[in-house]
ZAPA-297977 format. One line per field, with one value per residue (C-alpha): residue number from 1; residue in three letters; x, z, y. Coordinates in steps of 0.5 Angstrom, whole numbers. Each point is the difference from the previous one (the first is absolute). Example, Ala and Ser with C-alpha at 12.3 -4.5 7.8 and 13.67 -1.06 7.14 Angstrom:
<palums>
resi = c(1;2)
resn = c(ala;ser)
c1 = c(25;2)
c3 = c(16;-2)
c2 = c(-9;7)
</palums>
This chain:
<palums>
resi = c(1;2;3;4;5;6;7;8;9;10;11;12;13;14;15;16;17;18;19;20;21;22;23;24;25;26;27;28;29;30;31;32;33;34;35;36;37;38;39;40;41;42;43;44;45;46;47;48;49;50;51;52;53;54;55;56;57;58;59;60;61;62;63;64;65;66;67;68;69;70;71;72;73;74;75;76;77;78;79;80;81;82;83;84;85;86;87;88;89;90;91;92;93;94;95;96;97;98;99;100;101;102;103;104;105;106;107;108;109;110;111;112;113;114;115;116;117;118;119;120;121;122;123;124;125;126;127;128;129;130;131;132;133;134;135;136;137;138;139;140;141;142;143;144;145;146;147;148;149;150;151;152;153;154;155;156;157;158;159;160;161;162;163;164;165;166;167;168;169;170;171;172;173;174;175;176;177;178;179;180;181;182;183;184;185;186;187;188;189;190;191;192;193;194;195;196;197;198;199;200;201;202;203;204;205;206;207;208;209;210;211;212;213;214;215;216;217;218;219;220;221;222;223;224;225;226;227;228;229;230;231;232;233;234;235;236;237;238;239;240;241;242;243;244;245;246;247;248;249;250;251;252;253;254;255;256;257;258;259;260;261;262;263;264;265;266;267;268;269;270;271;272;273;274;275;276;277;278;279;280;281;282;283;284;285;286;287;288;289;290;291;292;293;294;295;296;297;298;299;300;301;302;303;304;305;306;307;308;309;310;311;312;313;314;315;316;317;318;319;320;321;322;323;324;325;326;327;328;329;330;331;332;333;334;335;336;337;338;339;340;341;342;343;344;345;346;347;348;349;350;351;352;353;354;355;356;357;358;359;360;361;362;363;364;365;366;367;368;369;370;371;372;373;374;375;376;377;378;379;380;381;382;383;384;385;386;387;388;389;390;391;392;393;394;395;396;397;398;399;400;401;402;403;404;405;406;407;408;409;410;411;412;413;414;415;416;417;418;419;420;421;422;423;424;425;426;427;428;429;430;431;432;433;434;435;436;437;438;439;440;441;442;443;444;445;446;447;448;449;450;451;452;453;454;455;456;457;458;459;460;461;462;463;464;465;466;467;468;469;470;471;472;473;474;475;476;477;478;479;480;481;482;483;484;485;486;487;488;489;490;491;492;493;494;495;496;497;498;499;500;501;502;503;504;505;506;507;508;509;510;511;512;513;514;515;516;517;518;519;520;521;522;523;524;525;526;527;528;529;530;531;532;533;534;535;536;537;538;539;540;541;542;543;544;545;546;547;548;549;550;551;552;553;554;555;556;557;558;559)
resn = c(met;pro;val;ala;pro;pro;thr;asp;leu;asp;gln;met;leu;gln;val;leu;ala;asp;gly;gly;glu;gln;ala;arg;glu;his;leu;leu;asp;his;leu;arg;ala;leu;val;ser;gln;gly;ser;pro;ala;ala;phe;ser;leu;arg;ala;ala;leu;ile;lys;ile;leu;ser;ala;asp;ser;ser;gly;arg;val;asp;asp;glu;glu;his;pro;gly;ser;trp;thr;arg;ser;trp;gln;met;ser;ala;leu;val;val;val;ala;gly;asp;asp;ala;glu;ala;arg;ala;leu;met;asp;met;ala;ser;asp;arg;ala;arg;glu;pro;asn;arg;trp;val;arg;tyr;trp;thr;val;val;thr;ala;asn;glu;arg;lys;glu;his;his;ala;trp;thr;leu;ala;arg;ala;arg;ala;leu;ala;glu;asp;thr;gly;glu;arg;leu;gln;leu;arg;cys;leu;gly;trp;ala;leu;leu;ala;ala;asp;his;glu;asp;arg;asp;ala;val;ala;ala;leu;leu;trp;cys;met;glu;gly;ala;pro;gln;pro;val;pro;ala;gly;asn;arg;tyr;leu;val;glu;gly;pro;val;asp;pro;thr;his;ala;gln;ser;ala;ala;leu;arg;ala;leu;arg;ala;thr;pro;leu;ala;gln;ala;phe;asp;gly;val;gln;ala;ile;val;asp;ala;ala;pro;phe;ala;ser;tyr;thr;trp;asp;ala;val;ser;val;met;ala;arg;phe;gly;gly;thr;ser;arg;ala;ala;glu;ala;ser;his;thr;leu;ala;arg;phe;val;val;thr;asn;arg;arg;arg;arg;glu;tyr;tyr;asp;met;val;gly;leu;ala;val;arg;ala;ile;gly;arg;leu;gly;ile;ala;gln;thr;asp;leu;leu;met;ala;glu;leu;asp;ser;ala;ser;pro;gly;val;ala;phe;glu;ala;ala;gly;ala;leu;glu;leu;leu;leu;thr;thr;ser;arg;ala;val;glu;arg;ile;leu;asp;val;ala;thr;ile;ser;ala;asp;arg;asp;asp;lys;leu;ala;ser;ala;leu;arg;ser;met;gln;arg;ala;ala;val;val;glu;thr;leu;ala;ala;gly;leu;arg;cys;gly;asn;met;thr;arg;glu;thr;ala;ala;arg;arg;leu;leu;ile;glu;leu;gly;gly;ser;val;ala;ile;asp;arg;leu;gln;ile;arg;his;gln;asp;leu;glu;ser;arg;arg;lys;val;val;ala;asp;leu;asp;asp;arg;gln;arg;glu;his;ile;arg;trp;ile;ala;leu;gly;asp;gly;val;ala;thr;trp;ile;ser;val;gly;met;trp;ile;val;val;phe;met;val;gly;val;thr;ala;ile;ser;ala;gly;leu;leu;leu;thr;phe;arg;gln;gly;tyr;asp;ala;phe;gln;ala;val;val;leu;ala;gly;ala;gly;thr;val;phe;thr;leu;leu;gly;lys;val;gly;tyr;gln;gly;arg;leu;val;glu;val;ala;gly;ala;arg;ala;ala;ala;arg;leu;ala;val;phe;asn;gly;tyr;gln;arg;arg;leu;gln;gln;val;asp;leu;val;leu;ala;gln;arg;phe;ile;asp;gly;val;gln;val;ser;ala;glu;asp;leu;arg;glu;leu;ser;ala;leu;val;ser;thr;ala;gln;thr;glu;ala;gln;ser;ser;leu;leu;ala;leu;ile;pro;ser;asp;lys;glu;ala;asp;ala;leu;gln;lys;arg;leu;ala;ala;val;gly;gln;ser;leu;gln;gly;gly;asp;ser)
c1 = c(0;3;2;-3;4;3;-3;5;4;7;-2;-3;7;4;-5;2;7;2;-7;-2;-3;-7;1;1;-6;-4;2;-2;-7;0;2;-5;-6;3;0;-7;-2;4;4;6;4;1;2;5;3;0;4;5;1;1;5;4;-1;3;6;3;-3;7;5;-3;3;-3;0;-4;4;1;-4;-4;-2;-7;-1;0;-5;-5;1;-2;-6;-2;1;-4;-6;0;2;-6;1;5;6;6;-3;-1;7;3;-5;3;7;-1;-3;6;6;4;-1;-2;5;-3;-6;-4;-1;-2;-4;-4;-1;-4;-4;-2;-2;-4;-5;-1;-6;3;6;-3;2;7;1;-2;5;5;-2;0;8;2;-3;3;7;4;6;-5;1;-5;-3;-3;-1;-5;-3;-1;-3;-5;-3;-1;-3;-5;-2;1;-1;7;1;7;1;-4;4;7;-3;-2;6;4;-4;1;8;2;0;5;-1;-4;-7;1;-5;0;2;2;5;7;5;4;1;-4;1;-7;0;1;-5;-6;2;-1;-6;-3;2;-3;-7;0;-1;-5;-3;-2;-6;5;5;-4;1;8;0;-4;4;6;-3;-2;7;2;8;4;2;-2;-5;-4;-1;-2;-5;-4;0;-3;-5;-2;-2;-5;-5;-7;1;-3;6;0;-3;5;6;-2;0;6;3;-3;3;7;-1;-2;6;5;-2;5;6;4;3;-7;-3;1;-4;-5;-1;-1;-5;-4;0;-2;-6;-3;1;-4;-6;-2;-1;5;-2;2;7;2;-3;5;6;-1;4;5;8;1;-2;0;-5;-5;1;-2;-6;-3;0;-3;-5;-2;0;-5;-5;1;3;-6;-1;7;0;-7;3;7;-5;-3;6;2;-7;2;7;5;6;1;-1;7;-1;-7;2;6;-5;-4;5;2;-8;-3;1;-7;-4;3;-1;-7;-2;4;-4;-7;2;1;-7;-3;-3;4;4;5;1;0;6;4;-1;3;6;1;-1;5;5;-1;2;1;-4;-6;-1;1;-4;-6;1;0;-6;-4;2;-3;-6;-1;2;-5;-6;1;0;-6;-3;2;-3;-6;-1;2;-5;-5;2;-1;-6;-3;2;-3;-7;1;1;-6;-4;2;-1;-7;-2;3;-4;-6;1;2;-6;-5;4;-1;-7;-1;4;-5;-6;2;3;-7;-4;4;-1;-8;0;4;-5;-6;3;0;-8;-2;0;-6;2;7;-3;-4;7;4;-5;0;8;1;-4;4;7;-2;-2;7;3;-3;2;7;0;-3;5;6;-3;1;7;1;-3;5;6;-2;-1;6;4;-4;2;7;0;-3;5;5;-2;-1;7;3;-3;2;7;0;-2;6;5;-2;1;7;2;-2;5;5;0;0;-6;-4;-8;-5;-6;-4;4;-2;-7;0;4;-5;-6;4;0;-7;-3;4;-2;-8;1;3;-6;-5;3;0;-7;-2;3;-4;-7;-6;-6;-4;6;0;-7;0;6;-4;-6;4;4;-7;-2;6;-2;-7;2;5;-6;-5;6;1;-8)
c3 = c(0;-2;6;0;-4;4;1;3;-5;3;0;-8;-2;4;-4;-7;2;2;1;-3;-7;3;5;-5;-4;6;1;-7;1;6;-3;-6;5;4;-6;-2;7;-1;7;2;1;-7;-1;5;-3;-7;3;3;-6;-4;5;0;-8;-1;4;-5;-6;-3;-3;1;-3;-2;6;-2;3;7;5;2;-7;1;6;-5;-5;6;2;-7;0;7;-3;-6;4;5;-5;-3;-4;5;-5;4;0;-8;-1;4;-4;-7;3;2;-7;-4;-2;0;7;3;-2;4;-5;6;3;-7;-1;7;-1;-6;2;6;-3;-5;6;2;-4;2;-4;-6;-5;3;-1;-7;-2;4;-4;-7;2;2;-6;-5;4;-4;5;6;3;-3;6;0;-7;1;6;-5;-5;4;3;-7;-2;6;-1;-7;-3;-4;-5;0;7;0;-5;3;7;-3;-4;6;3;-5;1;-5;-6;-5;-5;3;-3;-5;1;7;3;7;-3;-2;-3;5;3;7;5;-1;8;1;-5;3;7;-2;-3;5;6;-4;-1;8;0;-5;-2;-8;-3;-6;4;3;-4;0;7;1;-5;5;6;-3;-2;6;-1;6;-1;4;-6;2;7;-4;-5;6;4;-7;0;7;-3;-4;5;-1;-8;-5;1;7;0;-5;4;6;-4;-3;7;3;-6;2;7;-1;-5;4;8;1;-3;5;-4;-2;8;-1;-6;2;6;-4;-5;6;3;-7;-1;7;-3;-7;4;-4;4;1;7;-1;-3;6;5;-3;0;8;0;-4;2;-1;6;-4;-5;6;2;-6;-1;6;-1;-7;3;5;-6;-4;5;6;7;3;-6;-1;7;-1;-6;4;6;-6;-1;7;2;-5;2;6;-5;-3;7;0;-7;1;6;-3;-6;6;3;-6;0;4;7;3;-6;0;8;-1;-5;3;7;-4;-2;7;1;-7;3;-4;5;-6;-2;7;1;-6;2;7;-3;-5;6;4;-6;-2;7;2;6;-4;-2;7;3;-5;3;7;-1;-4;6;5;-4;1;7;1;-4;5;6;-3;-1;7;3;-3;3;7;0;-3;6;5;-2;-1;7;3;-3;2;7;0;-3;5;6;-2;-1;7;3;-3;2;7;1;-2;5;5;-1;0;7;3;-2;2;7;0;-1;5;5;-1;0;7;3;-3;3;6;0;-2;-5;-4;-1;-1;-6;-3;0;-3;-6;-1;1;-4;-6;1;0;-6;-3;2;-3;-6;0;1;-6;-4;2;-1;-8;1;2;-6;-5;4;-2;-7;-1;3;-4;-6;2;0;-7;-2;3;-3;-7;1;2;-5;-6;3;0;-7;-2;5;-3;-7;1;4;-6;-5;5;0;-8;-1;-4;1;3;-4;2;-4;4;7;-2;-2;7;4;-3;2;7;0;-2;5;5;-2;-1;8;2;-3;3;7;0;-2;6;5;2;-3;3;0;4;5;1;1;5;4;1;2;5;3;0;5;4;1;2;5;3;0;4;5;2)
c2 = c(0;7;4;7;5;6;7;4;4;-3;-7;1;3;-6;-5;3;0;-7;-3;-7;0;-3;6;5;-2;0;7;2;-3;4;7;-1;-1;7;4;-2;2;7;-2;5;-6;-1;8;-1;-6;4;6;-5;-4;6;2;-7;-1;7;0;-5;2;3;-5;-7;-6;-7;-3;-6;-5;3;-3;6;3;-3;5;6;-4;-1;7;3;-5;3;7;-2;-2;6;5;3;6;3;3;-2;-8;1;2;-5;-5;3;-1;-7;-2;3;-5;7;1;-6;-6;-5;-4;-3;7;3;-6;0;7;-1;-6;3;6;-4;-2;7;3;7;-1;-3;5;0;-7;0;5;-4;-6;3;3;-7;-3;4;0;-5;1;-2;-7;-5;-1;7;1;-7;4;6;-4;-4;7;3;-6;-1;8;1;-7;2;-5;1;-1;-6;-3;2;-3;-7;0;0;-5;-5;1;5;-4;3;4;6;1;5;6;1;7;-3;-6;1;-5;-4;-6;-1;-6;-4;-1;7;2;-5;2;8;-1;-4;4;6;-4;-1;8;0;-7;0;-4;-1;-3;-5;-6;1;0;-6;-4;2;-2;-7;-1;2;1;0;8;6;3;-6;3;6;-4;-2;6;3;-5;2;7;-2;-1;4;-1;-5;-4;-1;-7;-2;3;-4;-6;1;1;-6;-4;3;-2;-7;-1;3;-2;-5;3;3;6;2;1;7;1;-5;5;6;-4;-2;7;3;-5;3;7;-2;-2;-6;-6;-6;-2;-7;1;5;-5;-5;5;1;-7;3;-2;7;4;6;-3;-2;7;3;-5;1;8;-2;-4;6;5;-4;-3;5;-2;-3;-4;-2;-3;-4;-3;-2;-3;-4;-3;-1;-3;-6;-1;2;-1;7;3;3;3;3;3;3;3;3;4;3;3;5;-2;3;-3;-7;-1;3;-5;-6;2;0;-7;-2;0;-2;-6;-5;-4;-2;8;2;-4;2;7;-1;-3;5;5;-4;0;7;2;7;4;1;-7;-2;5;-3;-7;2;4;-6;-4;5;0;-7;0;6;-4;-6;5;3;-7;-2;6;-1;-7;2;5;-5;-5;5;3;-7;-2;6;-2;-7;2;5;-5;-6;5;2;-7;-2;6;-3;-7;3;4;-6;-5;6;0;-7;-1;5;-3;-7;4;3;-7;-4;6;-1;-7;0;5;-4;-7;3;2;-7;-6;2;7;-3;-4;6;4;-6;-1;8;0;-6;4;6;-4;-3;7;3;-6;1;7;-1;-6;6;5;-6;1;7;-1;-4;5;6;-4;-2;8;2;-5;3;7;-2;-3;6;5;-5;0;8;1;-5;5;6;-3;-2;7;3;-5;2;7;-1;-4;6;4;-5;-1;8;-1;7;-1;3;3;-6;-5;4;0;-8;-1;4;-4;-6;2;3;-7;-4;5;-1;-7;-1;5;-4;-7;3;3;-7;-3;5;-4;2;3;-6;-4;6;0;-8;1;5;-4;-6;5;2;-7;-2;6;-2;-7;3;4;-6;-4;5;0)
</palums>
């Protein structure tokens, strides 16, 4: 993943002076964004570069072989990006593109190439292109650049013919009637390289077939690298699909040739930039013996599919087999870390155990604090869910225990009360019998008969109340069953909501209405079931009559 470009002026100057190629490219991209935003940082850098480049503008020598010669090329490219219409900056651009004042060809080349990318320098670029095209003393590399720019803007036939002649290897004799070409031997390899280097700056549809032929032939030469780079520039054109398939053939043909690894990696990167789906090819290249090719394949896959879809595709492979986990994890490390972790974290909760296991393996292979945090969060989620279920079960058991205790107490109070009443009745009858016995045998006989009827009446009443106790016990058990079912249904609703929160799924208003309806239905049904267990008016009247009968029997016995 690219490092964020510096924003401090001194840091930007330091990167241009001795930074790596990738850091310098990122800085130029950052400068383009700053210019489009009108940032003061771009103006500050422009002033600093003008001062630096003006200090050694006189007496320059050809320092192409010097290790620090690229610094001036990058500094000039940065100045072109931030130049705008500044007169001093334009003067330095004129100097840097004039071979009489700037002997380093690469400084001249990159000054013109960078200016070609800026709309505000369009007129200046065409003027310099024409001067380069007509300058027979200029290097062939710069002349080819001039021809390519003129052909792209003005459809200059002589410029197109001259460029194609170079790409064919500059065969002799020189085509007659072309105002840009002069007689003289030209090195074929140098001519092809110069033409392809120019086409990297501005690809021409007329040159597509020639570039394609070079890529298919794949000679082990530096200009093959340029040809692959040119193919990548046809994205968004009518030849984009053909360019992508050409590069795919190049990858398949040369993927096992170690000396071609760098060019295969470049071709894979180009496939991603062309925007034409080559997903199967890129997935296969994730297993490349070259780490560089695998890295480029991951980047191209991410560019074609977006990060989340690329991770899903990689997760599909990991679900089938664990043999490629190390390679797949290496590919994931080169993608945007946050999006990768989010997608794998979602895979941990997809409901498919095999896929969840694969996502967990990839997170472990991926490593890093973010990935480990996700695994810990997942573990905590599972533990939290178990705790929620356990808490609900504990609450339910406690609730039922209190209900059962209350029903038991009420039942035994009822039984106890009837036992007390029975004992009082028996005591009263016994006392009456004793008193009667003392009054004589005849009175005793009459009272015995009355007392026997009373006792049997009481026993019948007690038997009836035994049935009431049984009914009360049955109703208590029924109440427990009703409460148990009601509590379980509420638990299910709670668990659904808890799972939604764990999965990070937003709960909509429609979901809330549906869950509320479920709770309301459960409550209504529980209330109906409990009301059905309450004795009816008929049962209550019958109970009152029996109590009255018992009272009358007791009064008769006392008399």
